[in-house]
ROSE-731539 format. One record per residue (C-alpha): residue number from 0; residue in three letters; x, y, z. Coordinates in Angstrom, 2 decimals. Layout:
// residues N
<resi NUM resn ALA u X v Y w Z>
...
***
This chain:
// residues 401
<resi 0 resn UNK u 9.01 v 17.57 w -14.33>
<resi 1 resn UNK u 7.30 v 15.08 w -11.99>
<resi 2 resn UNK u 8.56 v 11.51 w -11.70>
<resi 3 resn UNK u 6.07 v 10.01 w -9.22>
<resi 4 resn UNK u 7.28 v 7.26 w -6.93>
<resi 5 resn UNK u 5.05 v 4.89 w -4.98>
<resi 6 resn UNK u 6.10 v 3.82 w -1.51>
<resi 7 resn UNK u 7.95 v 0.51 w -1.47>
<resi 8 resn UNK u 7.48 v -0.21 w 2.23>
<resi 9 resn UNK u 3.79 v -1.12 w 2.10>
<resi 10 resn UNK u 2.14 v -4.55 w 2.12>
<resi 11 resn UNK u -0.83 v -5.28 w -0.13>
<resi 12 resn UNK u -3.18 v -8.09 w 0.91>
<resi 13 resn UNK u -5.98 v -9.31 w -1.41>
<resi 14 resn UNK u -9.36 v -9.50 w 0.35>
<resi 15 resn UNK u -13.02 v -9.83 w -0.58>
<resi 16 resn UNK u -15.30 v -7.22 w 0.95>
<resi 17 resn UNK u -19.06 v -7.27 w 0.35>
<resi 18 resn UNK u -18.49 v -9.41 w -2.72>
<resi 19 resn UNK u -15.86 v -7.09 w -4.19>
<resi 20 resn UNK u -12.18 v -7.91 w -4.64>
<resi 21 resn UNK u -10.08 v -5.32 w -2.84>
<resi 22 resn UNK u -6.50 v -4.83 w -1.72>
<resi 23 resn UNK u -5.92 v -4.13 w 1.97>
<resi 24 resn UNK u -2.99 v -1.78 w 2.55>
<resi 25 resn UNK u -0.80 v -2.47 w 5.55>
<resi 26 resn UNK u 1.59 v 0.26 w 6.61>
<resi 27 resn UNK u 3.89 v -0.63 w 9.50>
<resi 28 resn UNK u 4.74 v 3.05 w 9.89>
<resi 29 resn UNK u 1.07 v 3.77 w 10.52>
<resi 30 resn UNK u 0.84 v 6.60 w 7.98>
<resi 31 resn UNK u -1.86 v 4.80 w 5.99>
<resi 32 resn UNK u -4.91 v 4.38 w 8.27>
<resi 33 resn UNK u -5.53 v 0.82 w 9.42>
<resi 34 resn UNK u -8.16 v -0.90 w 7.28>
<resi 35 resn UNK u -7.54 v 1.17 w 4.14>
<resi 36 resn UNK u -8.49 v -0.70 w 1.00>
<resi 37 resn UNK u -7.83 v 0.12 w -2.65>
<resi 38 resn UNK u -9.19 v -1.36 w -5.89>
<resi 39 resn UNK u -7.16 v -4.28 w -7.20>
<resi 40 resn UNK u -6.69 v -2.45 w -10.51>
<resi 41 resn UNK u -4.63 v 0.22 w -8.76>
<resi 42 resn UNK u -1.67 v -2.08 w -8.09>
<resi 43 resn UNK u -0.40 v -2.20 w -11.72>
<resi 44 resn UNK u -0.60 v 1.59 w -11.80>
<resi 45 resn UNK u 1.36 v 1.94 w -8.55>
<resi 46 resn UNK u 3.96 v -0.43 w -10.00>
<resi 47 resn UNK u 4.51 v 2.03 w -12.86>
<resi 48 resn UNK u 5.22 v 4.83 w -10.38>
<resi 49 resn UNK u 8.87 v 3.89 w -9.87>
<resi 50 resn UNK u 10.41 v 7.37 w -9.88>
<resi 51 resn UNK u 11.77 v 6.78 w -13.39>
<resi 52 resn UNK u 8.63 v 7.50 w -15.40>
<resi 53 resn UNK u 7.39 v 11.03 w -16.11>
<resi 54 resn UNK u 3.74 v 12.05 w -16.18>
<resi 55 resn UNK u 3.84 v 11.76 w -19.97>
<resi 56 resn UNK u 5.21 v 8.22 w -19.65>
<resi 57 resn UNK u 2.46 v 7.34 w -17.19>
<resi 58 resn UNK u -0.19 v 8.85 w -19.47>
<resi 59 resn UNK u 0.93 v 6.59 w -22.29>
<resi 60 resn UNK u 1.42 v 3.39 w -20.26>
<resi 61 resn UNK u -1.76 v 3.68 w -18.18>
<resi 62 resn UNK u -3.74 v 4.27 w -21.35>
<resi 63 resn UNK u -2.24 v 1.04 w -22.72>
<resi 64 resn UNK u -3.14 v -0.80 w -19.51>
<resi 65 resn UNK u -6.74 v 0.27 w -20.01>
<resi 66 resn UNK u -6.90 v -1.15 w -23.53>
<resi 67 resn UNK u -6.53 v 2.25 w -25.13>
<resi 68 resn UNK u -9.12 v 4.12 w -23.07>
<resi 69 resn UNK u -7.43 v 7.53 w -22.88>
<resi 70 resn UNK u -6.04 v 8.91 w -19.63>
<resi 71 resn UNK u -4.84 v 12.49 w -19.47>
<resi 72 resn UNK u -2.06 v 14.06 w -17.44>
<resi 73 resn UNK u -4.73 v 15.96 w -15.54>
<resi 74 resn UNK u -6.41 v 12.64 w -14.63>
<resi 75 resn UNK u -3.11 v 11.31 w -13.36>
<resi 76 resn UNK u -2.42 v 14.45 w -11.33>
<resi 77 resn UNK u -5.80 v 14.10 w -9.59>
<resi 78 resn UNK u -5.03 v 10.45 w -8.75>
<resi 79 resn UNK u -1.57 v 11.39 w -7.50>
<resi 80 resn UNK u -3.06 v 14.00 w -5.17>
<resi 81 resn UNK u -5.45 v 11.38 w -3.73>
<resi 82 resn UNK u -2.66 v 8.80 w -3.35>
<resi 83 resn UNK u -0.41 v 11.33 w -1.64>
<resi 84 resn UNK u -3.18 v 12.34 w 0.76>
<resi 85 resn UNK u -3.68 v 8.64 w 1.52>
<resi 86 resn UNK u 0.02 v 8.11 w 2.29>
<resi 87 resn UNK u 0.72 v 5.81 w -0.66>
<resi 88 resn UNK u 3.37 v 7.89 w -2.43>
<resi 89 resn UNK u 7.00 v 8.66 w -1.63>
<resi 90 resn UNK u 6.69 v 12.44 w -1.57>
<resi 91 resn UNK u 7.98 v 15.28 w 0.64>
<resi 92 resn UNK u 4.79 v 14.92 w 2.68>
<resi 93 resn UNK u 5.53 v 11.24 w 3.32>
<resi 94 resn UNK u 9.22 v 11.88 w 3.96>
<resi 95 resn UNK u 8.35 v 14.55 w 6.53>
<resi 96 resn UNK u 5.98 v 12.24 w 8.38>
<resi 97 resn UNK u 8.54 v 9.44 w 8.29>
<resi 98 resn UNK u 11.25 v 11.76 w 9.63>
<resi 99 resn UNK u 8.93 v 12.82 w 12.43>
<resi 100 resn UNK u 8.24 v 9.18 w 13.34>
<resi 101 resn UNK u 11.97 v 8.35 w 13.18>
<resi 102 resn UNK u 12.87 v 11.23 w 15.47>
<resi 103 resn UNK u 10.24 v 10.22 w 18.01>
<resi 104 resn UNK u 11.47 v 6.61 w 18.01>
<resi 105 resn UNK u 15.14 v 7.65 w 18.18>
<resi 106 resn UNK u 14.41 v 9.56 w 21.40>
<resi 107 resn UNK u 13.31 v 6.38 w 23.18>
<resi 108 resn UNK u 15.65 v 4.15 w 25.18>
<resi 109 resn UNK u 13.44 v 1.07 w 24.91>
<resi 110 resn UNK u 11.79 v -0.61 w 21.97>
<resi 111 resn UNK u 8.46 v -1.38 w 23.63>
<resi 112 resn UNK u 6.75 v -4.78 w 23.07>
<resi 113 resn UNK u 4.24 v -3.71 w 20.44>
<resi 114 resn UNK u 2.59 v -7.13 w 20.07>
<resi 115 resn UNK u 2.13 v -7.90 w 23.77>
<resi 116 resn UNK u -1.62 v -8.38 w 24.09>
<resi 117 resn UNK u -2.58 v -8.91 w 20.43>
<resi 118 resn UNK u -0.13 v -11.80 w 19.81>
<resi 119 resn UNK u 0.72 v -13.12 w 23.29>
<resi 120 resn UNK u -0.26 v -12.32 w 26.90>
<resi 121 resn UNK u 0.99 v -8.98 w 28.16>
<resi 122 resn UNK u 0.71 v -10.01 w 31.80>
<resi 123 resn UNK u 3.68 v -12.02 w 33.17>
<resi 124 resn UNK u 1.33 v -14.14 w 35.27>
<resi 125 resn UNK u -0.39 v -15.25 w 32.09>
<resi 126 resn UNK u 2.61 v -15.17 w 29.77>
<resi 127 resn UNK u 4.78 v -17.60 w 31.74>
<resi 128 resn UNK u 2.25 v -20.48 w 31.70>
<resi 129 resn UNK u 1.42 v -19.67 w 28.08>
<resi 130 resn UNK u 5.07 v -20.07 w 27.06>
<resi 131 resn UNK u 5.49 v -23.16 w 29.23>
<resi 132 resn UNK u 2.48 v -24.76 w 27.53>
<resi 133 resn UNK u 4.05 v -24.12 w 24.13>
<resi 134 resn UNK u 7.41 v -25.55 w 25.19>
<resi 135 resn UNK u 5.72 v -28.62 w 26.67>
<resi 136 resn UNK u 4.69 v -29.63 w 23.14>
<resi 137 resn UNK u 8.31 v -29.87 w 21.92>
<resi 138 resn UNK u 9.05 v -33.12 w 20.06>
<resi 139 resn UNK u 11.63 v -35.55 w 21.37>
<resi 140 resn UNK u 14.98 v -35.40 w 19.59>
<resi 141 resn UNK u 18.67 v -35.76 w 20.38>
<resi 142 resn UNK u 21.24 v -33.05 w 19.65>
<resi 143 resn UNK u 24.20 v -35.05 w 20.92>
<resi 144 resn UNK u 26.83 v -33.51 w 23.17>
<resi 145 resn UNK u 27.75 v -30.53 w 21.01>
<resi 146 resn UNK u 27.33 v -27.00 w 22.36>
<resi 147 resn UNK u 24.39 v -25.17 w 20.80>
<resi 148 resn UNK u 25.79 v -22.37 w 18.64>
<resi 149 resn UNK u 22.59 v -21.16 w 17.03>
<resi 150 resn UNK u 18.92 v -21.83 w 16.52>
<resi 151 resn UNK u 16.45 v -21.28 w 13.72>
<resi 152 resn UNK u 12.99 v -20.28 w 14.95>
<resi 153 resn UNK u 9.80 v -18.98 w 13.32>
<resi 154 resn UNK u 8.62 v -15.40 w 13.53>
<resi 155 resn UNK u 5.05 v -16.21 w 12.59>
<resi 156 resn UNK u 2.34 v -15.46 w 15.15>
<resi 157 resn UNK u 3.20 v -17.57 w 18.25>
<resi 158 resn UNK u -0.18 v -19.29 w 18.30>
<resi 159 resn UNK u -0.01 v -20.24 w 14.62>
<resi 160 resn UNK u 3.61 v -21.35 w 14.97>
<resi 161 resn UNK u 3.39 v -23.18 w 18.30>
<resi 162 resn UNK u 5.06 v -26.33 w 16.96>
<resi 163 resn UNK u 7.98 v -24.35 w 15.55>
<resi 164 resn UNK u 8.54 v -22.23 w 18.65>
<resi 165 resn UNK u 8.40 v -25.31 w 20.89>
<resi 166 resn UNK u 10.95 v -27.16 w 18.79>
<resi 167 resn UNK u 13.24 v -24.13 w 18.52>
<resi 168 resn UNK u 13.27 v -22.97 w 22.14>
<resi 169 resn UNK u 12.93 v -26.14 w 24.22>
<resi 170 resn UNK u 16.60 v -27.05 w 23.50>
<resi 171 resn UNK u 17.70 v -23.56 w 24.66>
<resi 172 resn UNK u 16.05 v -23.83 w 28.07>
<resi 173 resn UNK u 18.59 v -23.40 w 30.84>
<resi 174 resn UNK u 21.39 v -22.05 w 28.62>
<resi 175 resn UNK u 23.23 v -18.99 w 29.92>
<resi 176 resn UNK u 24.86 v -17.05 w 27.07>
<resi 177 resn UNK u 26.04 v -13.55 w 27.80>
<resi 178 resn UNK u 24.96 v -12.24 w 24.40>
<resi 179 resn UNK u 22.37 v -13.25 w 21.81>
<resi 180 resn UNK u 22.53 v -12.07 w 18.21>
<resi 181 resn UNK u 19.04 v -12.20 w 16.71>
<resi 182 resn UNK u 18.87 v -12.20 w 12.92>
<resi 183 resn UNK u 15.31 v -11.12 w 12.29>
<resi 184 resn UNK u 13.58 v -10.10 w 9.09>
<resi 185 resn UNK u 13.19 v -6.46 w 8.13>
<resi 186 resn UNK u 10.11 v -6.23 w 5.95>
<resi 187 resn UNK u 10.57 v -2.48 w 5.40>
<resi 188 resn UNK u 14.29 v -1.88 w 4.97>
<resi 189 resn UNK u 14.78 v 0.55 w 2.10>
<resi 190 resn UNK u 18.47 v 1.44 w 2.51>
<resi 191 resn UNK u 21.02 v -1.34 w 2.73>
<resi 192 resn UNK u 20.49 v -4.94 w 3.74>
<resi 193 resn UNK u 20.61 v -4.69 w 7.54>
<resi 194 resn UNK u 19.03 v -2.51 w 10.21>
<resi 195 resn UNK u 20.36 v -2.30 w 13.78>
<resi 196 resn UNK u 19.25 v -0.69 w 17.02>
<resi 197 resn UNK u 20.98 v -0.16 w 20.35>
<resi 198 resn UNK u 17.68 v 0.18 w 22.22>
<resi 199 resn UNK u 16.75 v -2.33 w 24.90>
<resi 200 resn UNK u 14.03 v -4.72 w 23.76>
<resi 201 resn UNK u 11.12 v -4.61 w 26.15>
<resi 202 resn UNK u 9.17 v -7.75 w 27.08>
<resi 203 resn UNK u 6.49 v -8.37 w 29.73>
<resi 204 resn UNK u 9.12 v -10.49 w 31.52>
<resi 205 resn UNK u 11.66 v -7.67 w 31.66>
<resi 206 resn UNK u 13.78 v -5.61 w 29.33>
<resi 207 resn UNK u 16.76 v -7.07 w 27.47>
<resi 208 resn UNK u 19.57 v -4.51 w 27.10>
<resi 209 resn UNK u 21.31 v -4.16 w 23.78>
<resi 210 resn UNK u 25.04 v -4.76 w 23.45>
<resi 211 resn UNK u 25.62 v -1.18 w 22.36>
<resi 212 resn UNK u 29.34 v -1.69 w 21.69>
<resi 213 resn UNK u 28.64 v -4.67 w 19.43>
<resi 214 resn UNK u 25.92 v -2.77 w 17.59>
<resi 215 resn UNK u 28.26 v 0.19 w 17.05>
<resi 216 resn UNK u 30.98 v -2.14 w 15.76>
<resi 217 resn UNK u 28.60 v -3.73 w 13.28>
<resi 218 resn UNK u 27.50 v -0.30 w 12.10>
<resi 219 resn UNK u 31.09 v 0.73 w 11.45>
<resi 220 resn UNK u 31.93 v -2.51 w 9.69>
<resi 221 resn UNK u 28.76 v -2.59 w 7.61>
<resi 222 resn UNK u 28.93 v 0.94 w 6.24>
<resi 223 resn UNK u 26.45 v 1.39 w 3.41>
<resi 224 resn UNK u 24.95 v -2.08 w 3.82>
<resi 225 resn UNK u 23.44 v -0.94 w 7.17>
<resi 226 resn UNK u 20.43 v 1.37 w 7.23>
<resi 227 resn UNK u 21.50 v 4.57 w 9.02>
<resi 228 resn UNK u 18.35 v 4.63 w 11.18>
<resi 229 resn UNK u 16.49 v 2.16 w 13.35>
<resi 230 resn UNK u 12.82 v 3.06 w 12.81>
<resi 231 resn UNK u 12.16 v -0.30 w 11.14>
<resi 232 resn UNK u 12.53 v -1.98 w 14.55>
<resi 233 resn UNK u 9.57 v -0.05 w 15.96>
<resi 234 resn UNK u 6.82 v -2.08 w 14.29>
<resi 235 resn UNK u 8.70 v -5.24 w 13.30>
<resi 236 resn UNK u 7.69 v -8.44 w 15.10>
<resi 237 resn UNK u 10.47 v -10.81 w 14.02>
<resi 238 resn UNK u 12.91 v -9.86 w 16.82>
<resi 239 resn UNK u 10.23 v -9.14 w 19.41>
<resi 240 resn UNK u 8.88 v -12.70 w 19.37>
<resi 241 resn UNK u 12.39 v -14.10 w 19.82>
<resi 242 resn UNK u 13.07 v -11.69 w 22.68>
<resi 243 resn UNK u 10.01 v -12.94 w 24.57>
<resi 244 resn UNK u 11.02 v -16.60 w 24.28>
<resi 245 resn UNK u 14.68 v -15.86 w 25.03>
<resi 246 resn UNK u 13.80 v -13.90 w 28.17>
<resi 247 resn UNK u 11.79 v -16.94 w 29.31>
<resi 248 resn UNK u 14.13 v -19.83 w 28.54>
<resi 249 resn UNK u 17.61 v -18.42 w 29.15>
<resi 250 resn UNK u 19.22 v -18.26 w 32.58>
<resi 251 resn UNK u 20.92 v -15.15 w 33.94>
<resi 252 resn UNK u 21.52 v -11.78 w 32.37>
<resi 253 resn UNK u 22.32 v -11.40 w 28.70>
<resi 254 resn UNK u 22.43 v -8.65 w 26.11>
<resi 255 resn UNK u 20.87 v -8.53 w 22.67>
<resi 256 resn UNK u 22.23 v -7.62 w 19.25>
<resi 257 resn UNK u 19.04 v -7.06 w 17.22>
<resi 258 resn UNK u 19.69 v -7.33 w 13.46>
<resi 259 resn UNK u 16.93 v -6.97 w 10.90>
<resi 260 resn UNK u 17.84 v -8.47 w 7.51>
<resi 261 resn UNK u 16.17 v -7.12 w 4.38>
<resi 262 resn UNK u 15.66 v -8.35 w 0.84>
<resi 263 resn UNK u 18.81 v -9.36 w -1.08>
<resi 264 resn UNK u 17.00 v -8.74 w -4.36>
<resi 265 resn UNK u 16.78 v -5.02 w -3.62>
<resi 266 resn UNK u 20.52 v -4.48 w -3.11>
<resi 267 resn UNK u 22.60 v -7.28 w -4.66>
<resi 268 resn UNK u 23.83 v -7.20 w -8.23>
<resi 269 resn UNK u 22.89 v -10.88 w -8.56>
<resi 270 resn UNK u 21.20 v -13.55 w -6.44>
<resi 271 resn UNK u 24.46 v -15.28 w -5.67>
<resi 272 resn UNK u 26.82 v -15.90 w -2.80>
<resi 273 resn UNK u 29.62 v -13.98 w -4.49>
<resi 274 resn UNK u 27.42 v -10.88 w -4.84>
<resi 275 resn UNK u 26.36 v -11.26 w -1.20>
<resi 276 resn UNK u 29.97 v -11.48 w 0.02>
<resi 277 resn UNK u 31.00 v -8.54 w -2.15>
<resi 278 resn UNK u 28.23 v -6.43 w -0.69>
<resi 279 resn UNK u 28.23 v -7.46 w 2.98>
<resi 280 resn UNK u 31.70 v -8.96 w 3.53>
<resi 281 resn UNK u 32.96 v -6.65 w 6.32>
<resi 282 resn UNK u 29.64 v -6.88 w 8.16>
<resi 283 resn UNK u 29.80 v -10.68 w 8.01>
<resi 284 resn UNK u 33.41 v -10.60 w 9.23>
<resi 285 resn UNK u 32.31 v -8.60 w 12.28>
<resi 286 resn UNK u 29.57 v -11.13 w 13.00>
<resi 287 resn UNK u 32.08 v -13.98 w 12.66>
<resi 288 resn UNK u 34.12 v -12.35 w 15.38>
<resi 289 resn UNK u 31.10 v -12.47 w 17.67>
<resi 290 resn UNK u 30.38 v -16.08 w 16.73>
<resi 291 resn UNK u 33.90 v -17.03 w 17.89>
<resi 292 resn UNK u 32.91 v -16.01 w 21.43>
<resi 293 resn UNK u 31.58 v -19.11 w 23.25>
<resi 294 resn UNK u 29.26 v -16.87 w 25.29>
<resi 295 resn UNK u 27.42 v -15.70 w 22.16>
<resi 296 resn UNK u 24.33 v -17.46 w 20.83>
<resi 297 resn UNK u 22.80 v -16.78 w 17.39>
<resi 298 resn UNK u 19.08 v -17.03 w 16.66>
<resi 299 resn UNK u 17.56 v -16.62 w 13.20>
<resi 300 resn UNK u 13.92 v -15.58 w 13.58>
<resi 301 resn UNK u 12.62 v -16.42 w 10.12>
<resi 302 resn UNK u 9.74 v -17.84 w 8.17>
<resi 303 resn UNK u 10.22 v -19.71 w 4.91>
<resi 304 resn UNK u 7.93 v -19.90 w 1.87>
<resi 305 resn UNK u 5.00 v -17.51 w 1.42>
<resi 306 resn UNK u 2.66 v -18.95 w -1.19>
<resi 307 resn UNK u -0.75 v -18.27 w -2.70>
<resi 308 resn UNK u -2.61 v -15.19 w -4.05>
<resi 309 resn UNK u -1.82 v -13.12 w -0.95>
<resi 310 resn UNK u 1.84 v -13.29 w -1.94>
<resi 311 resn UNK u 1.49 v -12.72 w -5.67>
<resi 312 resn UNK u 0.92 v -16.24 w -6.98>
<resi 313 resn UNK u -1.81 v -17.03 w -9.48>
<resi 314 resn UNK u -2.48 v -20.40 w -7.85>
<resi 315 resn UNK u -3.87 v -21.30 w -4.43>
<resi 316 resn UNK u -1.27 v -22.35 w -1.88>
<resi 317 resn UNK u -2.57 v -25.90 w -1.87>
<resi 318 resn UNK u -1.24 v -26.36 w -5.40>
<resi 319 resn UNK u 2.19 v -25.00 w -4.42>
<resi 320 resn UNK u 2.70 v -26.60 w -1.01>
<resi 321 resn UNK u 4.64 v -29.66 w -2.11>
<resi 322 resn UNK u 7.14 v -27.70 w -4.17>
<resi 323 resn UNK u 7.50 v -24.98 w -1.53>
<resi 324 resn UNK u 8.15 v -27.44 w 1.28>
<resi 325 resn UNK u 10.71 v -29.22 w -0.93>
<resi 326 resn UNK u 12.41 v -25.86 w -1.55>
<resi 327 resn UNK u 12.54 v -25.19 w 2.20>
<resi 328 resn UNK u 14.04 v -28.62 w 2.76>
<resi 329 resn UNK u 16.71 v -28.01 w 0.11>
<resi 330 resn UNK u 17.70 v -24.71 w 1.76>
<resi 331 resn UNK u 17.93 v -26.42 w 5.15>
<resi 332 resn UNK u 19.94 v -29.27 w 3.63>
<resi 333 resn UNK u 22.44 v -26.78 w 2.23>
<resi 334 resn UNK u 22.78 v -25.18 w 5.67>
<resi 335 resn UNK u 23.22 v -28.62 w 7.24>
<resi 336 resn UNK u 25.96 v -29.42 w 4.74>
<resi 337 resn UNK u 27.75 v -26.16 w 5.52>
<resi 338 resn UNK u 27.43 v -25.23 w 1.85>
<resi 339 resn UNK u 26.44 v -21.56 w 1.34>
<resi 340 resn UNK u 27.00 v -21.90 w -2.41>
<resi 341 resn UNK u 24.34 v -24.61 w -2.58>
<resi 342 resn UNK u 22.03 v -22.45 w -0.46>
<resi 343 resn UNK u 22.22 v -19.55 w -2.92>
<resi 344 resn UNK u 22.03 v -21.90 w -5.91>
<resi 345 resn UNK u 18.77 v -23.37 w -4.60>
<resi 346 resn UNK u 17.28 v -19.91 w -4.17>
<resi 347 resn UNK u 18.41 v -18.91 w -7.66>
<resi 348 resn UNK u 16.99 v -22.15 w -9.10>
<resi 349 resn UNK u 13.45 v -20.99 w -8.32>
<resi 350 resn UNK u 14.29 v -17.27 w -8.62>
<resi 351 resn UNK u 13.07 v -16.95 w -5.03>
<resi 352 resn UNK u 9.68 v -17.81 w -6.44>
<resi 353 resn UNK u 8.34 v -18.98 w -3.08>
<resi 354 resn UNK u 9.08 v -15.68 w -1.34>
<resi 355 resn UNK u 11.34 v -16.93 w 1.46>
<resi 356 resn UNK u 11.34 v -13.85 w 3.69>
<resi 357 resn UNK u 14.17 v -15.20 w 5.86>
<resi 358 resn UNK u 16.57 v -15.62 w 2.94>
<resi 359 resn UNK u 19.08 v -12.93 w 4.02>
<resi 360 resn UNK u 18.92 v -13.98 w 7.68>
<resi 361 resn UNK u 19.65 v -17.61 w 6.82>
<resi 362 resn UNK u 22.37 v -16.65 w 4.33>
<resi 363 resn UNK u 23.98 v -14.53 w 7.05>
<resi 364 resn UNK u 23.79 v -17.39 w 9.54>
<resi 365 resn UNK u 25.36 v -19.74 w 7.00>
<resi 366 resn UNK u 28.40 v -17.46 w 6.73>
<resi 367 resn UNK u 29.00 v -16.76 w 10.40>
<resi 368 resn UNK u 28.23 v -20.07 w 12.12>
<resi 369 resn UNK u 30.30 v -22.73 w 10.36>
<resi 370 resn UNK u 31.65 v -26.19 w 11.19>
<resi 371 resn UNK u 28.43 v -27.16 w 12.91>
<resi 372 resn UNK u 25.82 v -29.89 w 12.79>
<resi 373 resn UNK u 22.25 v -28.83 w 11.95>
<resi 374 resn UNK u 19.25 v -30.76 w 13.25>
<resi 375 resn UNK u 15.84 v -29.83 w 11.86>
<resi 376 resn UNK u 13.34 v -30.20 w 14.70>
<resi 377 resn UNK u 10.20 v -28.92 w 12.96>
<resi 378 resn UNK u 8.98 v -28.11 w 9.45>
<resi 379 resn UNK u 5.35 v -27.03 w 9.29>
<resi 380 resn UNK u 2.87 v -24.82 w 7.46>
<resi 381 resn UNK u 0.24 v -22.27 w 8.46>
<resi 382 resn UNK u -2.70 v -22.17 w 6.07>
<resi 383 resn UNK u -4.96 v -19.13 w 5.65>
<resi 384 resn UNK u -8.15 v -20.42 w 4.09>
<resi 385 resn UNK u -9.75 v -17.02 w 3.49>
<resi 386 resn UNK u -6.93 v -15.99 w 1.13>
<resi 387 resn UNK u -6.03 v -19.50 w -0.13>
<resi 388 resn UNK u -2.48 v -18.71 w 0.97>
<resi 389 resn UNK u 0.04 v -20.22 w 3.36>
<resi 390 resn UNK u 3.35 v -19.65 w 5.15>
<resi 391 resn UNK u 5.86 v -22.38 w 5.93>
<resi 392 resn UNK u 8.18 v -22.29 w 8.93>
<resi 393 resn UNK u 10.83 v -24.45 w 10.52>
<resi 394 resn UNK u 12.94 v -24.90 w 13.62>
<resi 395 resn UNK u 16.50 v -26.19 w 13.85>
<resi 396 resn UNK u 19.43 v -26.36 w 16.24>
<resi 397 resn UNK u 23.04 v -25.81 w 15.13>
<resi 398 resn UNK u 25.58 v -27.50 w 17.38>
<resi 399 resn UNK u 29.37 v -27.66 w 17.48>
<resi 400 resn UNK u 30.78 v -30.76 w 15.86>
***
């Protein structure tokens, strides 16, 4: 008996095309052709395809969705064939293509800079002045005399997030750590909460080698909470953007520990600190060991609230901005107070209703970098008028007390 399952690693973006409301499908694996759109009414049907419902179940529930207009099993089978051909279903065909892509990526030694060109200059002669111009806009602030232990930076497009990148990376200029742990965001992690790679991260300013021993140690410690592969790094921008800025501002040679952090909701028994520690405790312990090394710097490459119709809200972002920014501020205040319990409580208070994609990265940072002072250096918002949606971002420095 068939139990169809839709892919859960796709992004769906509402758009208007020639006066019609459509959903643009974004597939970071590239199996769904770029620019593919589907009718908005298909999303509730895909949501029913969770691998738990049979064709008979779908026949009954889709008929109910359509106000009783009958749908037959044969109708559903035809739709399933079209969805599978389009790469929207988790089927043997999809799994085979994904395995092929994973094998090809695994054979590489370097994670190439995928967004060089589209998001920032791919020529060093242009990239260096571009980054310097961003850093020149950094606000004036004092961090005192404490050693910088970690930074919070955006991972939004560098042009859209100029203020955040400037505020995050200007304080790091001239530092010379031997190792940088980047806690990025894994938008496609399906197994576990973390995804690692021991590939060098390529940038137009030179490659940054991975600390392979540290990555292997985290893998061993993390066990089932770490995705066994590293394909998610191939198309993910959250670490790449940090690598570019780090290569520019830091002095001397350093290695990278690239960590993508997924969605807590998909793996934790509850949205709470205790559930997080139960699930990821040994992995966090291994990261704490790295944080004890004075030659290790942590960077969380995160964005905060994602609001508006593009992100599932029934209101335009403008009506949600005030509450979302206040939620961001409360999360940052909990981090500043060194209070992970308050951090999780604030997220639970709104049931992560503002879609903070950096939640796991920030929760991880809160556990491994303690006894520090946090200075927020930027808190801003990027508005997307065509979708009435917005993304908030922030920058902060964490220094030793």
